[in-house]
C-alpha positions as MATLAB code, in Angstrom:
seq = 'MDRVSNMPDRVVSLAVTSLLISLIALSSVFLTFSQISKDIASIRDSISGLEKTVEKTPTTDVIDRLSSEIEELKKSLEKTPTADDIANIIERFTRLKEEVNSISASINVLKNEVGETSQSITSLVEQINSLNEELNYVRDRIESLESKFRFPVTIIDGTGDEIIIPRKPESIVSLAPSVTETLYYVGAFDKIVAVDSFSDYPPEIVELRESGKVLDIGGVYDTNLEAIIGLNPDLVVGVATSPHTRYKDVLQAYGIPVLLLPEENVNDIKRSIIMVGVATGNLDRAIEVALEFDSMISRIKEAASSVDSVKVAWIVWVEPIFIAGNKTFQGDLLYIVGGVNAFENISGWQSISPEALLEVNPDIIILTAYGVDPESFINYLENRIGDSAYNINAVSNNLIFCINGTYSDILSRPSPRITEGLKLLLYILHPQIYGFDYKDIPKCISPETVPEIPEPPLPLEVAR';
ca = [
      70.612  169.108 -138.269;
      71.841  165.809 -139.529;
      73.539  165.055 -136.171;
      70.366  165.839 -134.370;
      68.293  163.643 -136.661;
      70.683  160.699 -136.151;
      70.518  160.843 -132.334;
      67.590  158.462 -131.896;
      69.372  155.786 -133.955;
      72.550  156.151 -131.972;
      70.598  155.962 -128.685;
      68.906  152.852 -129.860;
      72.221  151.393 -131.017;
      73.803  152.216 -127.677;
      70.886  150.782 -125.856;
      70.967  147.594 -127.836;
      74.672  147.239 -127.284;
      74.241  147.865 -123.525;
      71.444  145.325 -123.396;
      73.586  142.776 -125.189;
      76.463  143.351 -122.830;
      74.104  142.961 -119.948;
      72.622  139.769 -121.368;
      76.027  138.306 -121.914;
      76.982  139.151 -118.344;
      73.779  137.713 -116.987;
      74.270  134.598 -119.095;
      77.760  134.147 -117.704;
      76.454  134.611 -114.165;
      73.648  132.156 -114.966;
      76.080  129.599 -116.359;
      78.324  130.059 -113.347;
      75.430  129.493 -110.928;
      74.181  126.545 -113.011;
      77.645  124.933 -112.848;
      77.877  125.651 -109.156;
      74.395  124.024 -108.681;
      75.548  120.933 -110.577;
      78.736  120.816 -108.501;
      76.711  121.059 -105.311;
      74.365  118.350 -106.494;
      77.369  116.184 -107.330;
      78.906  116.718 -103.925;
      75.555  115.978 -102.265;
      75.372  112.705 -104.291;
      78.936  111.815 -103.307;
      78.141  112.546  -99.662;
      74.917  110.534  -99.872;
      76.819  107.613 -101.468;
      79.538  107.847  -98.805;
      76.888  107.933  -96.049;
      75.283  104.807  -97.433;
      78.676  103.084  -97.666;
      79.472  104.084  -94.096;
      76.109  102.751  -92.940;
      77.109   99.345  -94.493;
      80.570   99.439  -92.866;
      80.582   96.998  -89.966;
      80.676   98.128  -86.370;
      82.479   96.060  -83.743;
      79.106   94.501  -82.888;
      78.656   93.240  -86.492;
      82.219   91.833  -86.696;
      81.662   90.110  -83.283;
      78.297   88.688  -84.485;
      79.847   87.305  -87.693;
      82.757   85.804  -85.749;
      80.366   84.228  -83.299;
      78.242   82.683  -86.086;
      81.274   81.213  -87.752;
      82.354   79.632  -84.449;
      78.853   78.142  -84.009;
      79.130   76.783  -87.565;
      82.479   75.165  -86.717;
      80.964   73.479  -83.678;
      78.126   72.090  -85.866;
      80.780   70.442  -88.011;
      82.354   68.644  -85.033;
      79.309   66.336  -84.760;
      78.290   63.717  -87.308;
      75.552   65.636  -89.145;
      72.492   64.219  -91.031;
      71.910   65.022  -94.653;
      69.461   67.822  -93.588;
      72.130   69.119  -91.253;
      74.609   69.385  -94.028;
      72.161   71.279  -96.240;
      71.490   73.652  -93.361;
      75.211   74.114  -92.735;
      75.807   74.950  -96.403;
      72.979   77.472  -96.324;
      74.430   79.164  -93.204;
      77.878   79.147  -94.724;
      76.663   80.716  -97.989;
      74.811   83.467  -96.077;
      77.852   84.340  -93.994;
      80.166   84.317  -97.036;
      77.716   86.643  -98.882;
      77.500   88.972  -95.906;
      81.290   89.195  -95.490;
      81.689   89.796  -99.314;
      79.119   92.624  -99.150;
      80.941   94.254  -96.254;
      84.268   93.849  -97.995;
      82.829   95.611 -101.098;
      81.635   98.509  -98.935;
      85.040   98.835  -97.386;
      86.675   98.975 -100.797;
      84.385  101.867 -101.807;
      85.176  103.595  -98.538;
      88.935  103.178  -99.114;
      88.566  104.977 -102.453;
      86.773  107.803 -100.750;
      88.828  108.412  -97.611;
      92.167  106.852  -98.625;
      93.789  103.521  -97.740;
      95.999  105.127  -95.040;
      93.079  105.444  -92.607;
      93.920  103.381  -89.473;
      90.281  102.498  -88.903;
      89.972  101.253  -92.501;
      93.177   99.167  -92.185;
      91.761   97.631  -89.008;
      88.484   96.782  -90.708;
      90.303   95.147  -93.701;
      92.373   93.088  -91.327;
      89.230   91.846  -89.455;
      87.486   91.009  -92.676;
      90.470   89.094  -93.906;
      90.413   87.215  -90.668;
      86.740   86.295  -91.161;
      87.450   85.114  -94.731;
      90.295   82.896  -93.475;
      87.813   81.358  -90.933;
      85.242   80.879  -93.648;
      87.769   79.176  -95.904;
      88.620   76.790  -93.017;
      84.860   76.102  -92.612;
      84.557   75.376  -96.327;
      87.358   72.880  -96.099;
      85.703   71.189  -93.223;
      82.391   71.038  -95.063;
      84.076   69.489  -98.072;
      85.678   66.856  -95.914;
      82.373   65.654  -94.336;
      82.252   62.535  -96.455;
      84.747   60.861  -94.079;
      81.991   60.888  -91.403;
      79.722   58.716  -93.573;
      80.333   55.017  -94.026;
      77.917   52.335  -95.197;
      75.479   51.394  -94.047;
      74.000   54.860  -93.988;
      70.738   56.028  -92.636;
      68.816   58.932  -94.258;
      65.542   60.623  -93.338;
      63.895   61.053  -96.740;
      61.308   63.519  -98.030;
      58.448   61.600  -96.478;
      60.018   61.625  -93.097;
      60.815   57.877  -93.221;
      64.200   56.460  -92.058;
      65.851   54.750  -95.010;
      68.779   52.401  -94.433;
      71.106   51.772  -97.365;
      73.343   48.842  -96.423;
      76.179   49.327  -99.033;
      77.313   51.668 -101.668;
      74.831   51.246 -104.536;
      76.166   49.685 -107.769;
      72.726   49.645 -109.392;
      70.232   52.472 -109.181;
      66.728   52.960 -110.557;
      65.520   56.483 -111.184;
      61.733   57.105 -111.163;
      61.641   60.772 -112.375;
      63.446   63.096 -114.676;
      64.474   65.390 -111.775;
      65.993   62.389 -109.962;
      67.985   61.377 -113.056;
      69.444   64.877 -113.332;
      70.314   64.914 -109.629;
      72.072   61.576 -109.865;
      74.035   62.934 -112.848;
      75.131   66.045 -111.042;
      76.422   64.191 -107.985;
      78.388   61.689 -110.040;
      76.217   58.586 -109.826;
      74.903   58.618 -113.335;
      76.953   55.536 -114.379;
      75.208   53.462 -111.723;
      71.721   53.927 -113.310;
      70.270   50.612 -114.633;
      66.674   51.717 -115.192;
      64.885   55.006 -115.687;
      61.464   56.489 -116.328;
      60.236   57.123 -119.863;
      60.621   60.951 -119.703;
      64.067   61.428 -118.479;
      66.073   63.179 -121.218;
      68.901   64.942 -119.353;
      71.703   64.398 -119.748;
      71.144   63.676 -123.461;
      72.997   60.334 -123.149;
      70.200   58.865 -121.138;
      67.866   58.825 -124.131;
      70.347   56.869 -126.192;
      70.983   54.412 -123.316;
      67.276   53.944 -122.830;
      66.493   53.521 -126.527;
      69.387   51.074 -126.996;
      68.218   48.980 -124.048;
      71.394   49.516 -122.068;
      69.214   51.164 -119.430;
      65.764   49.710 -118.888;
      62.701   51.854 -119.477;
      60.330   51.314 -116.554;
      57.454   53.604 -117.737;
      55.859   56.818 -116.533;
      54.895   58.030 -113.149;
      51.459   56.433 -113.194;
      52.406   53.234 -114.989;
      55.723   52.359 -113.484;
      56.668   48.705 -114.132;
      57.323   47.520 -110.594;
      57.811   43.922 -111.711;
      60.686   45.032 -113.972;
      62.282   46.900 -111.063;
      61.921   43.887 -108.738;
      63.470   41.728 -111.403;
      66.564   43.978 -111.554;
      66.894   43.821 -107.701;
      68.692   47.163 -107.638;
      70.703   48.426 -104.651;
      68.689   51.646 -104.558;
      65.471   53.145 -106.052;
      65.081   56.935 -105.981;
      61.879   58.824 -106.586;
      60.046   61.959 -105.341;
      57.922   62.351 -102.150;
      54.867   64.186 -103.722;
      53.802   61.631 -106.308;
      52.466   58.073 -106.726;
      56.013   56.983 -105.835;
      54.899   56.860 -102.213;
      52.595   53.977 -103.156;
      55.404   52.081 -104.842;
      57.716   52.444 -101.839;
      56.005   49.815  -99.644;
      55.808   47.277 -102.531;
      59.508   47.632 -103.373;
      60.782   47.690  -99.810;
      58.939   44.439  -99.130;
      61.412   42.850 -101.502;
      64.347   44.368  -99.573;
      64.955   47.189 -102.026;
      65.776   50.573 -100.385;
      63.593   53.357 -101.732;
      64.665   56.989 -101.178;
      61.985   59.630 -101.924;
      63.272   63.143 -102.368;
      61.511   66.378 -101.170;
      60.529   68.708 -103.937;
      58.182   71.408 -102.636;
      60.570   74.358 -102.929;
      64.053   75.334 -104.035;
      65.620   74.641 -100.621;
      64.334   71.040 -101.016;
      66.549   70.698 -104.133;
      69.629   71.360 -102.036;
      68.450   68.876  -99.462;
      67.933   66.333 -102.301;
      71.452   66.862 -103.584;
      72.888   66.104 -100.169;
      70.600   63.096  -99.638;
      71.558   61.579 -103.057;
      75.155   62.284 -102.323;
      74.998   60.348  -98.964;
      72.926   57.584 -100.479;
      75.271   56.971 -103.363;
      78.624   57.476 -101.621;
      79.232   60.646 -103.573;
      78.919   63.183 -100.792;
      82.037   65.105 -101.733;
      80.745   65.874 -105.114;
      77.205   66.586 -103.723;
      78.634   69.137 -101.339;
      80.509   70.897 -104.176;
      77.278   70.993 -106.225;
      75.269   72.263 -103.209;
      77.779   75.054 -102.569;
      77.697   76.178 -106.217;
      73.918   75.903 -106.204;
      73.569   78.041 -103.092;
      76.009   80.607 -104.334;
      74.100   81.048 -107.638;
      70.826   81.444 -105.762;
      72.354   84.155 -103.654;
      73.684   85.857 -106.740;
      70.281   85.775 -108.401;
      68.543   87.144 -105.318;
      71.029   89.962 -105.063;
      70.537   90.910 -108.717;
      66.765   90.906 -108.256;
      66.988   93.073 -105.163;
      68.336   95.986 -107.233;
      65.064   96.403 -109.179;
      61.437   96.832 -108.360;
      59.286   93.666 -108.107;
      56.616   92.883 -110.695;
      53.296   91.131 -110.314;
      53.283   87.807 -112.175;
      50.607   85.223 -113.057;
      52.131   81.786 -113.687;
      49.701   79.727 -115.818;
      50.440   75.958 -116.090;
      47.248   75.050 -117.977;
      44.541   76.596 -120.090;
      40.921   75.567 -120.628;
      40.404   75.777 -117.717;
      43.103   78.082 -116.494;
      45.271   76.580 -113.744;
      47.645   78.771 -111.915;
      50.564   78.291 -109.584;
      49.721   79.834 -106.183;
      51.716   80.106 -103.076;
      53.268   76.950 -101.537;
      54.152   75.773 -105.041;
      57.527   75.155 -106.668;
      56.851   77.932 -109.246;
      55.664   80.360 -106.543;
      59.033   79.797 -104.830;
      60.897   80.568 -108.044;
      58.984   83.830 -108.573;
      59.929   84.952 -105.043;
      63.562   84.350 -105.635;
      63.691   86.416 -108.828;
      61.819   89.408 -107.407;
      58.342   88.532 -108.609;
      55.103   88.949 -106.731;
      52.704   86.057 -107.289;
      49.442   87.576 -108.480;
      47.697   84.553 -106.842;
      49.627   84.467 -103.560;
      46.316   84.270 -101.745;
      45.692   80.855 -103.374;
      47.583   77.748 -102.155;
      48.759   75.109 -104.589;
      47.816   74.640 -108.218;
      44.199   75.794 -108.616;
      41.729   76.521 -111.377;
      40.650   80.137 -111.743;
      38.308   81.983 -114.073;
      39.333   84.715 -116.613;
      37.457   87.173 -114.408;
      39.764   86.271 -111.530;
      42.765   86.980 -113.789;
      41.231   90.326 -114.660;
      40.724   91.066 -110.936;
      44.302   90.457 -109.891;
      45.580   92.339 -113.007;
      49.174   90.903 -113.364;
      51.896   93.005 -114.989;
      53.377   89.817 -116.632;
      51.863   86.437 -117.537;
      54.128   83.358 -117.792;
      52.733   80.465 -119.745;
      54.194   76.972 -119.349;
      51.001   75.338 -120.556;
      51.887   72.918 -123.376;
      50.975   74.173 -126.851;
      49.709   77.605 -125.785;
      51.307   80.844 -127.111;
      50.532   84.429 -126.115;
      48.281   85.007 -129.195;
      46.151   81.873 -128.590;
      45.856   82.776 -124.930;
      44.640   86.256 -125.669;
      42.083   84.766 -128.102;
      40.970   82.433 -125.333;
      40.404   85.388 -122.979;
      38.530   87.434 -125.617;
      36.208   84.588 -126.202;
      35.368   84.523 -122.498;
      35.489   88.104 -121.304;
      35.592   90.079 -124.570;
      37.471   93.419 -124.722;
      37.827   93.403 -120.899;
      40.807   91.118 -121.579;
      42.694   94.354 -122.514;
      42.154   95.757 -119.070;
      44.770   93.227 -117.877;
      48.093   94.952 -117.806;
      49.942   91.984 -119.193;
      47.607   91.757 -122.148;
      47.507   95.531 -122.942;
      51.243   95.914 -122.616;
      51.964   92.764 -124.567;
      53.859   91.143 -121.723;
      52.773   87.525 -122.049;
      55.582   85.062 -122.464;
      55.381   81.352 -123.260;
      58.277   79.079 -122.291;
      58.821   75.951 -124.456;
      61.033   72.998 -124.978;
      63.929   72.353 -122.656;
      63.434   75.710 -120.969;
      60.024   74.552 -119.796;
      61.655   71.456 -118.389;
      64.222   73.304 -116.383;
      61.414   75.311 -114.833;
      59.360   72.329 -113.804;
      61.954   69.831 -112.589;
      63.278   70.208 -109.064;
      66.958   69.358 -109.866;
      70.211   71.330 -109.713;
      69.370   72.669 -113.210;
      66.725   74.954 -111.620;
      69.447   77.635 -111.400;
      69.294   77.882 -115.205;
      65.512   78.274 -114.888;
      65.976   81.055 -112.327;
      68.426   82.861 -114.634;
      65.815   82.668 -117.461;
      63.051   84.024 -115.159;
      65.351   86.891 -114.049;
      65.998   87.806 -117.675;
      62.239   87.750 -118.491;
      61.020   89.735 -115.448;
      63.837   92.195 -115.182;
      65.518   92.777 -118.591;
      66.774   96.178 -117.437;
      69.356   94.375 -115.340;
      70.980   93.328 -118.640;
      70.476   96.664 -120.445;
      67.509   95.283 -122.339;
      63.825   96.246 -122.512;
      60.830   93.980 -122.555;
      60.436   94.493 -126.287;
      63.838   92.849 -126.740;
      62.560   89.550 -125.344;
      60.874   87.037 -127.678;
      57.311   86.281 -126.687;
      57.890   82.548 -127.060;
      61.109   81.551 -125.295;
      63.004   78.437 -126.220;
      66.608   77.403 -126.976;
      65.819   78.452 -130.594;
      64.761   81.978 -129.733;
      67.093   82.544 -126.771;
      70.118   80.230 -127.502;
      71.979   81.354 -124.430;
      70.517   82.379 -121.036;
      72.206   85.470 -119.745;
      74.322   85.261 -116.592;
      73.157   87.445 -113.660;
      75.568   90.361 -112.915;
      78.290   89.549 -110.377;
      78.186   91.184 -106.917;
      80.573   94.194 -106.595;
      83.132   92.262 -104.569;
      83.339   89.357 -107.092;
      83.302   91.736 -110.075;
      86.419   93.494 -108.650;
];
């Protein structure tokens, strides 16, 4: 009787045990299938990565094209080029060098996937090595261009005028901070005898000006032309989009050569570097600076290409709001670092209403307006459009950044230092590149809050 009464419990026990065994078996099967699925996904990713690498691997046509372009570049160097020609040659050289480096990086990845013994891979490596040898030869030729220039030299400046400089300048007047910086970078700083009141880089220029060793000739709108004429300098250098164009005729009437540099975009900076190099007899140093400049621009562009673009409003003045639209220096900087100008439909620096800012709805707002921080700017918007200000993404997400001090200077002066400004913009707009988040970036950016501007990541080939 007891055995009969215990049967249901035994049945239940056996059923539970059987169920547990089944569950364990099923779990094992599930885990096996799960692992298989992961393995399949991993293999698919590897295949996809390999396919992308293969897509980048050059065909015979690509190698032939690169070789042909290098030959054309070599022919360009056989002539006596102008300053603009040299700037163009450097740009072409940098583009070819970056393209060859990118292909080389893809081949390295492919070698790791299929093995170094592949005959086709070995052939590609040999061809790329040959292209690099040709490019090294081209670079040597570029760096030796100074031998083609002897004084007197003739330069087409930023206004399109032909400027003749009869002898290597021993006394130079700089009319703008960006000019002073460019003269410094190309190795002509020690020839400066007079400078504008606002030049402060390199720091030594401030001491020289204050001590009277270098004459202070005033600001852009109150330049002391009489003092410049009294110095009778060998060369005066200014910028083409300022009142300097009015001073040019006056000074040239006294036999003083005046070179006005272009400054509308980043490419104009490279042109200016070469122009100043030719004009001062320091072309070898100028070419070195231009090559480094172009290489950093390419590196910044490549880093920015790896992330999504963001819509940015760049505000240069408040009350009323003035923005940098397209065809502006700042607009060009935004493009290089992967930004979309929220006011790209407006040309130049224009006044806009708070309602217009609300309409374009930028993701990020950059403030280089003197004395304005994010909090005061939000207060300004609230006073004009009320709570609607918080319908602007940059306001609601707390992504308004003001740039102060020296960092504001490097973003407003068209000199070789602009690469530092571009690094700073890349850091602000795309912190994920550096493993940061927007919340990690100070809202007011200066050398005090960001003591060191992060370097953009190296391309794969260079990093190896």
